[in-house]
C-alpha positions as a printed Julia matrix, in Angstrom:
410×3 Matrix{Float64}:
 46.69   74.42  13.81
 46.25   76.87  16.58
 47.24   80.09  14.48
 44.64   78.65  11.71
 42.1    78.51  14.17
 42.76   81.92  15.99
 42.36   83.24  12.63
 39.17   81.92  12.02
 37.92   82.76  15.24
 38.84   86.65  14.79
 37.13   86.41  11.24
 34.02   84.76  12.57
 33.64   88.03  14.69
 32.42   90.22  12.0
 31.51   87.89   9.33
 30.27   84.76  10.74
 29.51   81.15   9.07
 25.9    81.54  10.28
 23.19   83.93   9.3
 23.79   87.57  10.76
 20.99   90.21  11.71
 22.37   93.8   11.31
 20.93   96.85  13.23
 21.67  100.26  11.83
 21.74  103.37  13.8
 17.78  103.61  13.72
 17.73  100.68  15.91
 20.49  101.0   18.7
 20.54   98.72  21.67
 20.08  100.03  25.11
 22.65   98.59  27.3
 22.37   98.51  31.07
 25.6   100.55  31.31
 23.84  103.42  30.29
 24.73  103.94  26.88
 23.7   102.6   23.33
 24.96  100.18  21.15
 25.1   101.07  17.65
 25.29   99.73  15.18
 25.33   96.13  16.25
 24.72   92.51  15.07
 23.21   89.13  16.1
 24.68   85.94  14.63
 22.35   82.94  14.72
 20.96   79.54  13.52
 17.62   78.2   12.74
 16.57   74.85  12.66
 13.08   73.47  11.39
 10.32   75.54  10.26
  7.91   78.39  11.63
  4.23   77.55  11.33
  1.49   79.54  10.15
  0.55   80.82  13.62
  4.32   81.26  14.58
  3.47   79.39  17.83
  5.96   76.82  17.58
  9.37   78.78  18.14
 11.81   77.41  20.99
 14.76   80.14  21.65
 17.74   77.91  22.96
 20.01   80.06  25.13
 23.99   79.21  25.24
 26.17   79.12  28.26
 29.2    80.98  29.13
 31.4    79.62  26.47
 28.72   78.4   23.92
 27.92   79.77  20.83
 24.61   79.84  18.11
 25.86   76.2   16.9
 23.47   74.5   18.85
 22.46   71.53  16.58
 25.04   72.02  13.76
 28.84   71.86  13.05
 30.95   74.48  14.57
 32.96   76.46  12.14
 35.92   77.09  14.17
 36.41   73.62  15.71
 34.52   71.17  12.98
 32.76   69.74  16.24
 29.01   68.77  16.1
 26.59   71.27  18.02
 26.91   71.58  21.53
 23.3    70.25  22.19
 23.13   68.04  18.95
 22.22   65.13  21.02
 18.9    66.98  22.08
 18.02   69.08  19.09
 17.09   67.69  15.75
 14.65   65.74  13.69
 12.87   63.06  15.68
 14.96   64.03  18.79
 13.52   65.39  21.8
 13.28   68.77  20.87
 12.02   67.86  17.44
 12.95   70.03  14.35
 10.23   68.48  12.49
  7.78   70.0   14.87
  9.77   73.05  16.38
 11.13   76.15  14.85
 14.45   76.36  17.15
 16.55   79.68  17.22
 19.93   79.73  18.95
 22.04   83.21  18.75
 25.21   84.13  19.82
 24.97   86.56  22.85
 26.12   90.08  22.22
 29.8    90.12  24.01
 30.32   86.92  22.39
 32.61   85.91  19.78
 31.35   84.13  17.09
 29.46   86.62  15.08
 27.54   88.87  17.65
 28.74   92.15  18.64
 31.43   91.66  21.08
 35.01   92.62  22.06
 36.6    91.06  18.97
 34.07   93.04  16.59
 35.29   95.88  14.58
 34.39   99.03  16.51
 32.91  101.23  13.31
 34.3   104.17  15.17
 38.0   103.31  14.96
 38.21  100.38  12.45
 40.03   98.33  14.96
 38.44   95.76  17.19
 36.57   97.28  20.43
 38.68   95.5   23.06
 37.64   97.01  26.38
 35.99  100.0   24.57
 32.87   98.14  24.35
 30.41   98.84  27.36
 30.22   95.73  29.74
 27.48   93.5   29.05
 24.52   91.98  30.97
 22.13   89.35  30.9
 19.46   91.74  30.34
 21.45   93.28  27.67
 21.87   89.96  25.74
 17.88   89.33  26.32
 17.06   92.58  24.71
 19.03   91.8   21.68
 17.58   88.5   21.55
 13.89   89.9   21.75
 14.73   92.38  18.74
 15.98   89.03  16.79
 12.69   87.29  17.96
 10.8    90.45  16.49
 12.64   90.16  13.28
 10.83   86.55  12.78
  7.42   88.12  13.45
  6.99   85.94  16.62
  5.01   87.4   19.26
  4.96   84.42  21.82
  7.98   81.98  22.08
  6.75   78.32  22.79
  9.46   77.77  24.96
 12.78   79.36  26.08
 15.19   77.01  27.6
 19.2    76.78  28.23
 21.52   75.72  31.13
 23.91   77.74  33.39
 24.23   81.35  32.0
 21.78   80.14  29.06
 19.64   79.37  32.18
 20.07   82.85  33.67
 19.0    84.28  30.05
 15.52   81.82  30.48
 14.72   83.76  33.79
 15.62   87.3   32.46
 13.25   86.49  29.45
 10.46   85.22  31.81
 10.74   88.22  34.07
 11.31   90.88  31.35
  8.65   89.59  28.71
  6.4    87.0   30.65
  3.66   87.77  27.88
  5.87   86.66  25.26
  7.12   83.28  27.1
  4.71   80.52  26.99
  7.09   78.05  28.87
 10.6    78.18  30.28
 13.03   75.52  31.24
 15.93   77.02  33.25
 18.56   74.07  34.06
 21.57   74.33  36.27
 21.24   77.89  37.09
 20.26   80.44  39.63
 18.63   83.73  40.1
 22.27   85.49  40.91
 25.68   84.67  41.1
 27.22   83.55  44.42
 30.35   85.18  45.99
 32.06   81.95  45.44
 31.48   81.98  41.54
 32.23   85.43  41.23
 35.86   84.44  43.06
 36.37   81.77  40.39
 35.53   84.37  37.61
 38.04   86.74  38.96
 40.57   84.34  39.38
 40.16   83.76  35.46
 39.78   87.22  34.53
 43.06   88.05  36.61
 45.1    85.07  34.59
 44.18   86.68  31.31
 45.06   90.1   32.25
 48.35   89.07  33.73
 49.42   87.48  30.3
 51.94   89.87  28.84
 50.33   89.4   25.62
 47.15   90.87  26.75
 48.17   94.14  26.16
 45.02   96.14  28.05
 42.68   94.11  25.73
 44.44   95.41  22.5
 46.26   92.26  21.67
 45.02   92.28  18.13
 46.65   95.48  17.43
 49.81   93.74  18.48
 49.65   90.48  16.59
 49.17   88.65  20.01
 46.66   86.85  21.82
 46.93   85.86  25.76
 46.59   82.29  25.06
 48.6    81.12  28.56
 46.39   83.29  30.49
 43.04   82.31  28.96
 43.95   78.44  29.22
 44.68   78.9   32.88
 41.3    80.75  33.21
 39.63   77.58  31.2
 41.41   75.33  33.55
 40.23   76.84  36.92
 36.75   77.11  35.53
 36.54   73.58  34.15
 37.36   72.41  37.68
 34.17   73.88  38.63
 31.92   72.2   35.9
 32.75   68.71  37.32
 32.4    67.03  40.59
 35.14   65.37  42.82
 33.11   62.22  42.4
 33.39   62.28  38.47
 37.05   63.46  38.63
 38.11   60.5   40.95
 35.86   57.95  38.91
 37.78   59.62  35.4
 41.12   59.97  36.57
 41.77   59.34  40.47
 45.86   59.63  40.78
 46.39   57.57  37.82
 49.76   58.69  36.24
 49.83   59.86  32.56
 52.05   57.84  30.09
 54.83   56.98  32.97
 55.52   54.28  35.48
 56.29   56.78  38.39
 56.61   60.44  39.66
 59.41   62.31  37.9
 59.96   64.73  40.6
 59.43   67.71  38.23
 56.64   69.84  37.32
 55.37   68.26  34.1
 51.94   66.85  33.68
 52.5    63.56  35.91
 48.77   63.0   36.88
 46.27   62.19  34.35
 43.92   65.13  35.71
 46.84   67.71  34.97
 47.02   66.53  31.38
 43.3    66.56  31.02
 43.19   70.35  32.19
 46.04   71.34  30.17
 44.33   70.01  27.1
 41.06   71.67  27.86
 42.95   75.06  28.4
 44.91   74.34  25.18
 41.73   73.7   23.0
 39.59   76.55  24.37
 42.18   79.19  23.37
 41.65   77.99  19.72
 38.06   78.82  19.74
 37.31   81.63  22.14
 38.34   85.33  22.53
 40.11   86.41  25.54
 37.95   89.55  26.03
 35.0    87.81  25.33
 35.74   85.62  28.33
 35.89   88.77  30.29
 32.87   90.13  29.27
 30.9    86.92  29.65
 31.83   86.03  33.21
 31.3    89.78  34.3
 27.42   89.52  32.88
 27.2    86.36  35.01
 28.67   88.17  37.99
 26.12   91.01  37.71
 23.21   89.04  37.32
 20.91   89.3   40.47
 16.95   89.24  39.32
 15.72   89.78  42.84
 18.25   92.69  43.03
 16.1    94.17  39.96
 12.78   94.05  42.15
 13.86   95.42  45.52
 15.51   92.01  46.76
 12.25   90.15  46.44
 12.5    87.26  43.93
  8.68   86.66  43.77
  8.08   90.28  42.41
 10.41   89.48  39.42
  7.55   86.86  38.21
  4.52   88.77  39.58
  1.67   87.98  37.53
  3.18   85.5   35.15
  1.29   82.98  33.15
  4.38   81.51  31.75
  4.71   77.71  32.66
  7.95   76.45  34.6
 10.15   73.58  34.76
 13.53   73.79  36.72
 16.29   71.29  36.76
 19.1    70.87  38.96
 21.76   68.1   39.66
 22.79   66.7   42.89
 26.31   67.08  42.23
 26.38   70.55  40.78
 28.12   72.5   43.18
 28.52   75.68  40.78
 24.7    76.09  40.96
 23.63   73.72  43.75
 19.98   72.48  43.93
 19.27   75.33  46.56
 19.8    77.86  43.87
 16.8    75.98  42.06
 14.87   75.59  45.04
 14.91   79.17  46.0
 13.53   80.14  42.29
 10.81   77.47  43.01
  9.72   79.0   46.25
  9.37   82.58  44.47
  7.48   81.11  41.66
  5.06   79.45  44.16
  4.96   82.81  45.97
  4.11   84.37  42.66
  1.39   82.1   41.57
  3.08   80.45  38.88
  2.82   77.16  37.3
  6.03   75.48  38.4
  7.65   72.18  38.36
 10.96   70.9   39.62
 13.25   68.13  38.88
 16.54   67.27  40.73
 18.51   64.58  39.0
 20.93   62.14  40.78
 24.12   62.34  38.95
 27.67   62.57  40.16
 28.76   64.47  36.67
 28.24   68.02  38.19
 27.34   71.27  36.62
 28.35   69.68  32.89
 25.56   67.33  33.21
 23.07   69.51  31.33
 25.52   69.02  28.08
 26.14   65.46  28.73
 23.61   62.21  27.61
 21.87   62.31  30.71
 18.54   60.3   30.33
 16.62   61.63  33.5
 17.51   65.32  32.14
 16.06   64.25  28.59
 13.11   62.62  30.35
 12.25   65.76  32.23
 12.59   67.93  29.01
 10.41   65.77  27.13
  7.8    65.46  29.37
  7.72   69.3   30.12
  7.73   69.81  26.19
  5.21   67.83  25.43
  2.85   68.71  28.33
  3.36   72.41  27.21
  2.87   71.65  23.38
 -0.37   70.05  24.24
 -1.49   73.1   26.22
 -0.51   75.28  23.61
 -2.31   72.95  20.8
  0.62   72.52  18.7
  0.25   69.98  15.88
  3.01   67.51  15.28
  3.47   68.53  11.47
  3.81   72.39  11.23
  3.16   73.75   7.64
  5.97   76.44   6.23
  4.94   80.03   6.78
  7.69   82.2    6.16
 10.72   82.29   3.51
 13.54   84.42   4.7
 15.93   83.8    1.93
 15.19   87.04   0.33
 16.49   88.7    3.27
 20.19   87.42   2.99
 20.04   84.73   5.46
 21.92   81.46   5.02
 19.89   78.35   4.39
 19.17   76.22   7.66
 21.7    73.47   8.36
 20.24   70.05   8.68
 21.26   67.37  11.27
 21.35   63.7   11.15
 18.64   62.26  13.1
């Protein structure tokens, strides 16, 4: 089964199951690395209908290992969208009311140009020949996608973790194009501890003999063991000690006593191994290197002389930040520093800290307080924006070669 999924993942890199927007040499993507990426493509999904005024568009930004299938079936895993609990007809982000866009980020592996994509200069996967991608590069590409839909101002940009970094970058780079912003469980920069965990993961991938300097596809290999270990280490940071104890404690896995060996004696060991094995079926190892590096490089204040408030100077965007008490990957202090900067910039900002033992991953789970915060903020912003409950259809993009939108069950 893993071999089948590996092939599927590789196929998705160039010919994704979702709609894809391709940019030729006349529209290169300027990268922070100092070069131009051309040609390149962006894979995306849309849900709902864009209204006549093009004022009801919501851009959802995905996290490190996410993708564009936010509210539709993932073509590789067959699982529901990663935020389907939140987005759909009649849900908090109601696709009967809003037009939702979610794209695979540049550097990803599910259809947007990334290291698994074919390099037109060689006819082989880019591998490490792809320039390093930054959060700002991802946002520049998203801005070109938003332009394609003729949207001058997004009603809202939201996302968690790496997605939250993109939200902050959007609000800083294009303040006039973002009516409201909802960064969740994120920070304005990556901490040294987070960089350290990412480096452990990257070294695990690169130490795998099947990595072949990033050219594993040419050798018919995949560094599955290294990537699985990277995922296991990262997954620990997404949880909290309380959640791990509640779920697993020191319970043994399918046995009555210790084996005095190195098999998975404990349930937590078995759980982490499962997380690692299932991850390699759906994600490209080189993309993991690129995605973690993009987060490491993110430092919004450094782009503004070390003063975070200057990143939001003069902004008219409405903000709501959300953090979780047990999130030690992006602790509440990170969100508070952003709130202080926004206050210093005179921005309209609200802040919610949610009590939970679920850790960083809480933003992806069924968390009622989170849903209430999002619902309240979206509702208030919609009233301020003058959005009606029943948008009328404005544009049909079917004549431009896009796949039809997928519907989700309410």
